[in-house]
C-alpha positions in Angstrom: 13.2 16.7 22.8 11.9 17.5 19.2 9.3 15.3 17.0 9.2 15.2 13.3 5.3 15.4 12.4 5.3 18.1 9.9 7.9 20.7 8.3 6.3 23.6 9.5 7.9 22.9 13.2 11.4 23.3 11.7 13.5 26.4 10.7 15.3 26.4 7.4 18.6 26.0 9.0 17.3 22.9 10.7 15.7 21.2 7.9 19.2 21.8 5.7 21.1 20.2 9.0 18.9 16.9 8.5 19.5 16.9 4.8 23.4 17.5 5.4 23.2 14.4 7.7 21.5 12.4 5.2 24.1 13.3 2.8 27.1 12.4 4.9 25.1 9.2 6.2 24.6 8.3 2.5 28.2 9.0 1.5 29.2 6.7 4.5 26.8 3.8 3.4 28.2 3.8 0.0 31.8 3.5 1.4 30.0 0.4 3.5 31.0 2.2 6.5 27.9 1.7 8.8 28.6 4.2 11.5 26.6 3.0 14.9 25.0 6.7 15.5 22.1 4.9 17.0 23.6 1.6 18.5 21.2 -0.7 20.7 18.4 1.5 20.1 14.8 0.3 19.2 12.4 2.0 16.4 9.0 1.2 17.2 7.2 1.1 13.7 3.4 1.5 14.1 1.5 1.0 10.7 -2.1 1.8 10.4 -1.6 2.3 6.8 0.5 -0.5 4.8 3.5 0.4 2.7 6.4 -0.7 1.0 8.8 1.9 1.0 8.0 3.3 4.6 8.4 -0.2 6.0 11.8 -1.3 4.0 13.4 2.4 4.5 12.7 2.5 8.2 13.8 -0.9 8.9 16.7 -0.9 7.1 17.7 2.5 8.1 17.6 1.8 11.9 19.3 -1.6 11.4 22.3 0.4 9.2 22.4 3.0 12.3 23.0 0.0 14.8 19.6 -0.5 16.1 16.5 -2.5 15.3 13.1 -2.1 13.9 10.0 -3.3 15.3 7.2 -3.7 13.0 3.8 -3.1 14.5 0.5 -3.0 12.5 -2.9 -2.2 14.1 -3.6 -5.8 14.2 -0.8 -6.5 16.5 -1.3 -4.0 19.3 -4.1 -2.9 21.4 -4.6 0.1 19.5 -6.5 -1.9 16.9 -9.0 -3.2 19.7 -9.9 0.2 20.9 -7.2 1.2 23.2 -6.8 5.0 23.3 -3.7 6.4 21.5 -2.5 8.3 24.5 -2.4 5.2 26.3 -0.6 3.3 23.6 1.9 6.1 23.5 2.8 5.9 27.0 3.3 2.1 26.8 5.2 2.0 23.8 7.4 5.0 24.4 8.7 3.6 27.8 9.9 0.4 26.0 11.5 2.0 22.7 13.9 4.9 21.9 12.2 6.3 18.8 8.5 5.8 17.3 7.6 6.3 13.7 3.8 6.3 12.9 1.9 5.9 9.5 -1.7 6.7 10.0 -4.7 8.3 8.9 -5.5 11.3 10.8 -2.7 14.0 11.8 -4.5 14.5 15.1 -3.8 10.8 15.9 -0.2 11.4 15.5 0.0 14.5 17.5 -1.9 13.1 20.4 0.7 10.3 20.3 3.6 12.7 20.1 1.8 14.7 23.0 1.9 11.7 25.4 5.2 10.0 24.3 8.5 9.9 26.0 10.7 9.6 23.0 10.7 11.4 19.5 8.1 10.5 17.0 8.2 10.6 13.4 5.3 11.0 10.9 5.5 8.3 8.4 2.6 9.8 6.4 -0.9 10.9 7.6 -3.9 12.3 5.4 -2.4 15.8 6.0 1.2 15.6 5.5 4.2 13.2 4.2 7.3 15.3 5.5 9.7 12.3 5.2 9.1 12.1 1.7 9.7 15.9 0.9 13.0 15.5 2.8 13.7 12.7 0.3 12.8 14.7 -2.8 14.7 17.8 -1.6 17.8 15.6 -1.0 17.1 14.3 -4.6 16.7 17.7 -6.0 20.3 18.7 -4.5 21.9 15.5 -6.2 20.3 16.8 -9.5 21.7 20.2 -8.9 18.2 21.3 -8.8 18.1 23.1 -5.4 19.2 26.7 -6.3 16.3 28.9 -6.7 14.3 26.2 -8.2 11.0 26.5 -9.8 8.8 23.5 -9.0 5.5 22.7 -10.5 3.0 20.2 -8.8 0.4 18.6 -10.9 -2.7 16.6 -9.2 -4.5 16.4 -6.1 -4.4 18.7 -3.5 -3.3 16.2 -0.8 -0.8 15.4 1.6 2.0 15.6 -0.8 0.9 18.9 -2.0 0.5 20.2 1.6 4.1 19.2 2.2 5.6 20.9 -0.6 3.9 24.0 0.5 5.7 23.6 3.8 9.1 23.0 2.2 8.8 25.7 -0.2 7.6 28.2 2.4 10.4 27.3 4.8 13.1 27.0 2.5 12.0 30.1 0.0 11.6 28.5 -3.3 8.9 28.9 -6.1 6.1 26.5 -6.0 3.5 26.2 -8.6 0.1 24.0 -8.0 -2.0 23.0 -10.4 -5.3 21.0 -9.3 -8.7 20.3 -10.9 -11.3 22.6 -9.2 -12.7 20.9 -6.2 -9.6 19.1 -5.4 -7.4 22.4 -4.1 -5.3 22.2 -1.2 -6.6 22.6 2.5 -7.4 26.1 3.0 -5.9 26.3 6.8 -2.9 24.8 5.5 -2.7 27.2 2.5 -3.2 30.1 4.8 0.0 28.7 6.9 2.1 28.4 4.2 1.5 31.8 2.7 2.1 33.4 6.1 5.4 31.4 6.5 5.9 32.4 2.8 6.3 36.4 3.8 9.3 35.5 5.9 11.3 33.4 3.7 10.5 35.0 0.1 8.8 31.8 -1.0 6.4 32.4 -4.4 3.6 30.1 -4.1 0.8 30.1 -6.9 -2.2 28.0 -7.3 -4.2 27.4 -10.5 -6.0 24.9 -12.4 -3.8 24.7 -15.5 -0.9 22.2 -15.5 0.6 23.9 -18.7 0.7 27.5 -16.7 2.4 25.7 -13.9 5.0 23.7 -15.6 6.1 26.4 -18.0 10.1 26.9 -17.8 10.3 25.0 -14.4 13.1 23.0 -13.1 11.3 20.2 -11.4 7.9 18.7 -12.0 6.3 16.2 -9.5 3.0 14.4 -9.2 1.3 12.0 -7.0 -1.5 9.3 -7.5 -4.8 10.5 -8.0 -6.6 8.1 -5.9 -4.8 7.7 -2.4 -5.4 4.7 0.0 -9.0 4.9 1.5 -10.3 6.9 -1.7 -10.9 3.7 -3.8 -14.7 4.4 -4.0 -14.1 7.7 -5.2 -11.9 6.5 -8.4 -14.5 6.7 -11.0 -15.4 10.2 -10.2 -11.6 11.2 -9.8 -10.6 9.9 -13.1 -13.1 12.0 -14.7 -12.0 15.3 -12.5 -8.4 14.7 -13.3 -8.8 14.4 -17.0 -6.0 16.3 -18.4 -3.8 16.4 -15.7 -1.5 13.5 -16.8 2.1 14.2 -16.8 3.4 13.3 -20.3 6.1 14.3 -22.9 3.8 17.2 -24.2 3.6 18.7 -20.6 7.2 17.9 -20.1 8.1 19.8 -23.3 7.1 23.2 -21.7 9.4 22.5 -18.7 13.0 23.5 -19.1 14.9 21.1 -21.3 16.9 19.6 -18.3 13.8 19.6 -15.7 13.3 16.5 -13.8 10.3 14.6 -12.8 9.7 13.2 -9.5 7.3 10.8 -8.1 7.0 9.6 -4.5 5.5 6.1 -6.0 3.7 3.9 -6.4 3.2 5.2 -9.9 0.0 4.5 -12.0 1.2 4.8 -15.6 -1.6 6.2 -17.9 -3.3 8.1 -15.2 -1.0 10.7 -13.3 2.2 9.8 -15.5 2.7 8.4 -19.0 4.5 5.2 -19.6 7.2 7.2 -21.6 7.7 10.0 -19.1 7.9 7.7 -16.3 10.7 5.5 -18.0 12.7 8.4 -19.3 13.0 9.8 -16.0 13.1 6.3 -14.1 16.7 6.8 -12.9 16.0 9.8 -11.0 12.8 8.4 -9.7 14.4 5.5 -8.3 17.3 7.3 -7.0 14.4 9.1 -5.2 12.9 6.2 -3.9 16.3 5.1 -2.6 16.8 8.4 -0.8 14.0 7.6 1.4 16.4 5.3 3.4 19.1 8.0 3.6 17.0 11.0 4.2 15.2 9.1 7.2 18.4 7.8 8.6 19.3 11.8 8.9 16.0 12.6 10.4 16.5 9.6 13.1 19.9 10.6 13.9 19.2 14.3 14.4 16.0 13.8 16.6 18.2 11.2 18.6 21.0 14.1 19.0 18.5 16.8 19.8 17.2 14.6 22.5 20.4 15.2 24.4 20.5 18.8 23.4 23.6 18.2 21.2 24.6 17.3 17.6 27.6 15.2 17.6 28.6 14.0 14.0 30.7 10.9 14.1 33.6 10.6 11.2 
């Protein structure tokens, strides 16, 4: 049995297997062919952090795979009243077939997975957002930006940046990260990524100059400067991130056909300008839709691996 907690747990081939599955299932969906890969199965969805895209994409995804999603907020279950995570895991995993958790600490997720009898998926933690990176890479493939791409990440050294580090280190492409001083990535995650990059051949660089990072790149991406739980830091962060907005001036330094990705929600006038967002809206909202398809690929792959076989229906 495998869990989907962070991309560092998978080989390049395994990541691409999941992406290929997502492509296949997306194609079937577009043809209105809803293959019941997970017929009669239940996905428990635990939300300690609220979300629009995560809930809709997972709930719709499991339904399209022939199963049902069960939404569980921390207010709905005993976890919110102090029950230990390991006890919640041992109870819920005896009643459902798979669990998705969107929470704060990565350690909580890992503890749940340790005691779970079914596969567990990271729907987001403060450290990583791996389902989003599978989505972004699927979008890069569709935009023909997956062959030796140069990716520039501009902004906060947060869970998205950490996940880009893991994807680049596993797949072997070039990643340039530009963050304000004091908002760099976690040093332990950097060291892990750099060690993996030695094997894959990935080129990963860090700096504080967005223009240097974006120069002649294929993909530009960013994230909100103020994540959930950081609202009291907003004023301080606005000052620190001055000059890190992705606008047409910055995009002009990238390749002429460069794409812009954003995991949403996007705050115009902060991390991205209105003009740049709207210019790249078609790609951004295709990226948003791909959460649905990428996550279906992940769920079907995990379900198949539970039985130590990968059997893809036509």
